[in-house]
N, C-alpha and C positions, 0 to 999 in steps of 0.2 A: 709198352709201359707196364712196370710190375705192379703186383698187388699193393705194396707198401705206399708207392706214389699215389696210385689211384685212391687209396683209402684217405690219404692227406687231402687230396683235391676233394674228395666227397665231404671231408671235415669242413672245408671252407666253402662248400656250397650250401650256404644258409637257407632254411625254410622261411619263406616270406609269409608272415602270420596276417600283418595288416600293412598299410602303406609304408609306415615308417617303423614297424616292428619285425624282428627277425628272430628266429630260434637256431641255436647251434647245440651240438652235442660234443663230448670230449673223448679223448683217447688217453691211454695210459701214459704216465710220465716217470722221470726217475724218483720223485718224491711223491707222497699220497695226496697230491692236490693237482688241480689243472695247471698245465705248464703255461707260464706267461706268454711266451711267444704265440701260442694258440689263441688266448683271448685277444691279444693285440691285434693278430692278423684277422680273426673273425670280426672284430669291430670294425676294423678298416673296410672289410668286405661289405658290411652293413652301410657304413657311411658312403662308400663308392657306388652302391647299387641306387642311391638317391641323387646321383650326379650325372650329367651328360658324360658319354664316353670321350668326348673331346677335350675333358678336363682332367687330366691325370693328377694324382696326388703329388704335392710337392713338400709336405711336412705333416707331422703328427707329434703330439705330446699327450702322454697318457700318465695315470697314477693307478697302481695296483692298491686296492683298498682292503680287500679281504681274501682269505685263500678260497678258491674255487673247489666246488665239490665235483669230482670227476663222474659221480654216479648221477647226477642231475642235469637236465638241460639248461642252457644258459639263454636268457632273453635279452636281446639288444634292442633298445629304443634309440632311434635317430632323431635329434632335434635339428631342423633345417635352419640354422642361424641366419645365414646370409646367402643370397645369389646375386652377385655383382656382374659387371660387365666382363671382368677379367678372372676374378676370384670367387670361389664357393667355399663356404665354412660350415663344417657340420660338427656336432656334439654327440656322442653315444655314451650311453650309460648301459652297462652289462649288469644284470639282476639275477640272483639265484635266492630261492627261499625267501622272498620278499625283501632282500637287501642288496644294495649295490656293492659289487665286488671289483668294479673297474670303470674308470672314466677315460673317454679319449676325445681330444679335438683335433680334427683334421682339416687341412686346408688344400683346395684344388686349384688349378689355374690352366687357362687356355694357353697354348703355346704362343711364344713370342720371340722375336729376336732381341739379343741384348749383348753387353759386354761379356767377354768370355777369359777366364783364366782359372788355373787349378794348381795345387801342389803337384810335384813330381811323384809318381808311383814309386813306393819303396822297393828295394831289392827283395826278392823272394824266390825260392827253388821252384823248378818246373813241377806243377801238381802231378803230372804224370809220372814222376820219379818217387813220389811218396807213398807211404803205406796207407791203406784205407783206414777208417776209425776201427773196424773190426780186427784188422791185421796188427793194429798199433797196440791192442789191448795187452797189458802185461799179464803173463801167465798165473801170477800168484793172485790175482783179483779173485775175490769169492765169486762162484759161479752164478750167483743171484744178481750180484753187482754187474758183472759182465753181460749177462742176458738184458738187464734193463738198460744199460747203455746202449746196446746193439739195437733193441727194439725201438727205443725213444728216437734213434736217428736213422732208422731203415729207410725212409723216403729220401734221405739226403746223402749223397757222397761227399762227406766231410774229412778232410786230410789236414793233419797238424803238420807244420813246418818244423816244428821242435817238440819235444816230449810235452805231452798233456800234463795238467796238474796231478791227476792220480798216478802218473808213471815217473814222478819226481818228488815224492813226499819226504819231506825232511830237509829237502834241498832248496833253500830260497835262492831266487834268481831275479834277474831283471824283471820288473813288471810290464812285460811286452809278450804278445803272442800273436801268431799269424796262423790262419786256417785258409785253405781253399775249399770252396764248396760249390756244389750245383745239385739239382735234383736228380735223382737216380732214374732217369728217362727223359725223354723229350716231350715238350709240351704242344706239339702239334702246331696249329695256326695262330696261337696267341701272339699278339704283337709285342716286340720289345717295349718295355715301359708301361705295358697294360696293367690293369688293376691286378690281375692274376700274378704277374712276375712281382710287382711291388709287394703284394700280400705275402707271397712265399718268401721273399727276402725279409720282411718283417718278422715271419714265424722263425727263421734261422737265426736273426739277429740276437735273440734272447738265449741262445744256447751256450754261447762261449764267451760273451762280453765280459763277464766277472772273473774269467780265468786268470787274468793278469794280476787282480788282487791276490788270489790263492797263490800264484808263483812267487810274489814278493815275499811271502811268509812260509813257504814250503808246505803248504796245505793241500790236500788232495781233493777236496770238494765234497759236494752234496752226496755223490753215489758213495764215497768212501766213509763220509760220516764224521770227519775230524773238523767240520765246520757246520753250523745250521745257518739258513739264510733264505731270503727271498727277494724278488725284485720289488722295488718301491716306486720309481719312476723311469719312463723311457722316453726318448725324444729321436726323432729321425727327420733327415732332410734329404729329399730325393733330387738329385742334381741333374742327372742325364739318364736317358733311356737304357735299359739293360735287359737281359734275359737270365732268368733263374735257372734255365737249364743249360747254361754254359759257364765255364770256370770264372768265379768270382773270388778275389782275394780279400779277406777280412782281416786288416791289420788293426791291432787292439793294444791298449796300453792302460795303466791305471796311474794317474796323477797323484792320487791321495786315497788314504784310508783311515778310520778313526771314529771314535764314538759309536761303534758297532755298525758302521757303515762303510762301503767301499764304492769308489767312483771308477766307471769304466767307460773309456771312449774309443771309438773305432771309426775306421773309413773303409768302405767297400769299393774296390776297384775291378773294372772289366779287365780281362787278360791283355787286352791291347792298351792299357794304361789310362783309361778315362776314369776320373773319380765319379763314381755313380751315387754313393750314399754316404752320409755322415750320421753316426749313432753316438748317443750318450746315455748312459743309465747309471743310476745309484741303487744299491741293494743292501739289505741287511747282510752283514757277514759277522757271525759271532762265533766264538770258541765254545763248544758245548760245556756246560757246567758239569762237573764231576759228581 
């Protein structure tokens, strides 16, 4: 396991301050605030540590309230809303400098048999034939932009099926994007569908979901600086067990943008065609004022 992946695992290994209170730290991001996927993943870790291991997460719903300060710790307080026979519900508030920056509600369920169906997995190129994120960076990107992009995603092997937004500036195209991802290293004995794998997928889910909004308008994104924005809310449903250290296809699209906001929706598939996760997010997407 490389240093970058170990650093990410350490980031998700929250300090337990009291029975229902946890403390986390932050890492550098593409923009000078805490990366939203980090806060969501850490909040889910906090919630999951108050739930029996035989009740995996099946959904989360979250709101990003204020920009996080990467130089200050984040305190996560868990409210044990309900412990039922099949379902467990938790609410988490993330606080910095005395103010809430993030709210999360998460639900966990014991395993049970039920009716099964799913969409068919969309066509996608073999991830092993695609360039890595570092290899796919355009040579004309400013060095500091390229460095931040590489550092922010160093723990994850993320490969675009088509050109990412920053490689197609000024060329609007269909609001649809596909990326393959997996952690840059194996995760040992952690079971598929365990809290660790679910939280890692939560972390990655915020990296590219609004790309399809940018593609529709030929914008390069946050690193390039031709839009400004931030995540507003984020919802995920975990349908089937998966491993975050094996290839996962993230198929994403944007059905709408307007009013300074863009909507992204995505589905995460295992390489053998099982629908593992559904994701929906709305974010602020604004053209910078001159």
